[in-house]
C-alpha positions as CSV (number, residue, x, y, z in Angstrom):
1,M,71.2,104.6,88.9
2,L,74.0,102.1,89.7
3,Q,73.4,99.6,92.5
4,L,76.2,98.1,94.5
5,Y,75.7,95.0,96.6
6,F,78.3,94.9,99.4
7,F,79.2,93.6,102.8
8,P,80.9,95.9,105.3
9,M,84.7,95.9,105.1
10,A,84.7,93.1,102.5
11,C,86.5,93.6,99.2
12,S,83.4,95.6,98.0
13,L,84.8,98.5,100.1
14,S,87.2,99.2,97.2
15,S,84.2,99.7,94.9
16,R,82.5,102.1,97.4
17,I,85.8,104.0,97.6
18,A,86.0,104.2,93.8
19,L,82.3,105.4,93.5
20,M,82.9,108.1,96.1
21,E,86.3,109.2,94.6
22,A,84.5,109.6,91.2
23,D,81.5,111.3,92.8
24,I,79.2,108.8,91.2
25,E,75.8,108.4,92.8
26,A,74.7,104.8,93.6
27,Q,72.3,102.8,95.7
28,Y,74.0,100.5,98.2
29,H,72.5,97.2,99.2
30,L,73.8,95.1,102.1
31,A,74.3,91.5,101.1
32,H,75.2,89.1,103.9
33,I,78.0,86.9,102.6
34,W,77.5,84.2,105.2
35,T,73.7,83.8,105.1
36,K,73.6,84.7,101.4
37,R,70.6,86.9,102.0
38,I,70.0,90.5,100.9
39,V,69.3,92.4,104.0
40,D,66.8,94.8,102.4
41,D,64.2,92.1,101.6
42,G,65.6,88.8,102.7
43,S,66.0,87.5,99.1
44,D,68.6,85.0,98.1
45,F,71.8,86.8,97.1
46,R,72.8,83.9,94.9
47,D,70.1,85.0,92.5
48,L,72.3,88.0,91.8
49,S,75.7,86.4,92.4
50,P,76.0,82.7,91.8
51,M,79.1,82.6,94.0
52,G,77.4,84.5,96.7
53,A,80.3,87.0,96.7
54,V,80.5,90.7,96.7
55,P,80.8,93.1,95.0
56,V,78.0,93.0,92.5
57,L,77.4,96.1,90.5
58,V,74.0,96.3,88.8
59,L,74.2,98.7,85.8
60,E,71.5,101.1,84.8
61,N,70.3,98.7,82.0
62,G,70.0,95.9,84.5
63,D,73.2,94.0,83.5
64,R,75.4,92.8,86.4
65,L,79.1,92.9,86.9
66,T,81.0,90.8,89.5
67,E,84.6,90.5,90.5
68,S,86.4,93.5,91.9
69,A,88.8,94.0,89.0
70,A,85.9,94.3,86.5
71,V,83.7,96.4,88.8
72,L,86.5,98.8,89.6
73,Q,87.6,99.3,86.0
74,Y,83.9,99.9,85.0
75,I,83.5,102.5,87.6
76,A,86.7,104.2,86.6
77,D,85.7,104.3,82.9
78,L,82.2,105.8,83.7
79,K,83.9,109.0,84.7
80,P,87.3,109.2,83.0
81,Q,87.9,112.8,84.0
82,A,88.2,111.5,87.6
83,G,91.5,109.9,86.6
84,L,90.8,106.6,88.4
85,A,92.2,104.5,85.5
86,P,94.7,105.4,82.7
87,R,93.0,106.0,79.3
88,F,92.8,103.3,76.7
89,G,96.1,103.2,74.8
90,D,98.1,104.3,77.8
91,P,100.7,101.7,78.7
92,D,99.8,102.3,82.4
93,R,96.4,100.8,81.6
94,Y,98.1,97.4,81.7
95,R,99.9,98.3,84.9
96,L,96.5,99.0,86.5
97,Q,95.3,95.5,85.4
98,E,98.5,94.0,86.7
99,W,98.0,95.4,90.2
100,L,94.4,94.6,90.3
101,S,95.2,91.0,89.4
102,F,98.0,90.9,91.9
103,I,96.0,92.2,94.8
104,G,93.0,89.9,94.0
105,A,95.1,86.8,93.5
106,E,98.1,87.1,95.8
107,I,96.7,89.1,98.8
108,H,93.0,88.6,98.7
109,K,92.5,85.0,97.6
110,A,95.9,83.6,98.7
111,F,95.9,85.1,102.2
112,L,92.9,87.1,103.3
113,F,90.3,84.7,102.1
114,P,91.8,81.6,103.8
115,T,92.6,83.6,107.0
116,F,89.0,84.7,107.5
117,W,87.3,81.5,106.3
118,Y,89.6,78.7,107.6
119,K,90.6,78.5,111.2
120,D,92.7,75.4,111.5
121,E,96.5,76.1,111.6
122,G,97.2,73.5,108.9
123,S,95.2,75.3,106.3
124,L,96.8,78.7,107.3
125,A,100.4,77.6,107.4
126,K,101.1,78.0,103.7
127,P,99.4,81.4,103.3
128,R,101.2,82.8,106.3
129,A,104.5,81.6,105.1
130,R,104.1,83.4,101.8
131,I,102.6,86.7,102.9
132,A,105.8,88.4,103.7
133,Q,107.2,87.7,100.3
134,T,104.0,88.8,98.7
135,L,103.8,92.1,100.6
136,S,107.4,92.9,99.8
137,V,106.4,93.5,96.1
138,P,104.1,96.5,96.7
139,A,106.3,97.6,99.6
140,T,109.3,97.9,97.2
141,H,107.2,99.5,94.5
142,L,105.8,102.1,96.9
143,A,109.2,103.0,98.5
144,S,109.8,105.7,95.9
145,R,106.3,106.6,94.8
146,E,102.9,107.8,96.2
147,F,100.6,105.7,94.1
148,L,100.6,102.3,92.5
149,V,100.1,103.5,89.0
150,G,101.2,106.8,87.5
151,N,101.1,110.0,89.5
152,G,97.6,109.9,91.0
153,F,95.0,107.8,92.8
154,T,93.5,105.0,90.8
155,V,91.1,102.1,91.5
156,A,94.2,100.0,92.1
157,D,94.9,102.1,95.2
158,A,91.3,101.7,96.3
159,H,91.8,97.9,96.2
160,L,95.2,97.9,97.9
161,T,93.9,100.2,100.6
162,W,91.1,97.7,101.4
163,A,93.6,94.8,101.5
164,L,96.0,96.6,103.8
165,L,93.2,97.5,106.2
166,L,92.3,93.8,106.5
167,L,95.8,92.6,107.2
168,R,95.9,93.7,110.8
169,P,92.7,91.7,111.8
170,A,94.3,88.8,109.9
171,G,97.3,89.0,112.2
172,I,99.8,90.9,110.0
173,D,101.3,94.2,111.3
174,I,102.2,96.2,108.2
175,A,104.5,98.5,110.3
176,Q,107.3,96.1,109.4
177,W,106.9,97.5,105.9
178,P,107.3,101.3,106.4
179,S,106.4,102.2,102.8
180,L,103.1,100.3,103.1
181,S,102.4,101.8,106.5
182,T,102.9,105.4,105.3
183,Y,101.0,104.6,102.1
184,L,98.0,103.4,104.0
185,E,98.1,106.6,106.2
186,R,98.1,108.7,103.0
187,M,95.2,106.8,101.5
188,Q,93.1,107.0,104.7
189,A,93.6,110.7,104.8
190,R,91.8,111.1,101.5
191,P,88.2,112.4,102.2
192,A,86.4,109.9,100.0
193,V,88.4,107.0,101.4
194,K,88.0,108.1,105.0
195,A,84.2,108.5,104.5
196,A,83.8,105.1,102.9
197,I,85.7,103.4,105.7
198,V,83.7,105.3,108.4
199,T,80.5,104.3,106.8
200,E,81.3,100.6,106.5
201,M,82.9,100.4,110.0
202,A,79.7,101.8,111.5
203,L,77.7,99.2,109.6
204,R,80.0,96.4,110.7
205,R,79.7,97.5,114.4
206,A,75.9,97.7,114.0
207,M,75.8,94.1,112.7
208,A,77.9,92.9,115.5
209,A,75.8,94.6,118.2
């Protein structure tokens, strides 16, 4: 069985969403990204993930995958009939990779990561100055379509949904981009997406208690 190492509402949420959308059974292990400990047994998470970052997907043969883009595409390809990624040879396959790279580099690492890890205004000035321009790209793209790639939900949508959810706690109100706001509402209405978010929000509240 697959094993996903995650932290509640971190970028690993997109991997949980993908697994649930594909109806793939997995074991979930909470890895604390600040203490670098696996909650189940207290072991050092860096033994699994040298960067101490989620997600980590342990495959049935014991191999490990890290980085959201790789993990998401692997999950999608495990169950191609779920339609979470275009098939090999489909030009949209590269559009999927394009969006996964954009979300990971331009929203996650360029804005969300520094916002949650660095608190001095000097470090945050540049990411905050760029985020409006960055978000205008998916906002424009989604103004005339329901999903990022093709005509159905893909792992790129799972990843963007997570990123948009984190923007408000990071101080960005996506209501100023109506297409993003309505897109997020549609994504959250999907049963698998809603269930994944509810599960991780409950875990996050329990950790904060």
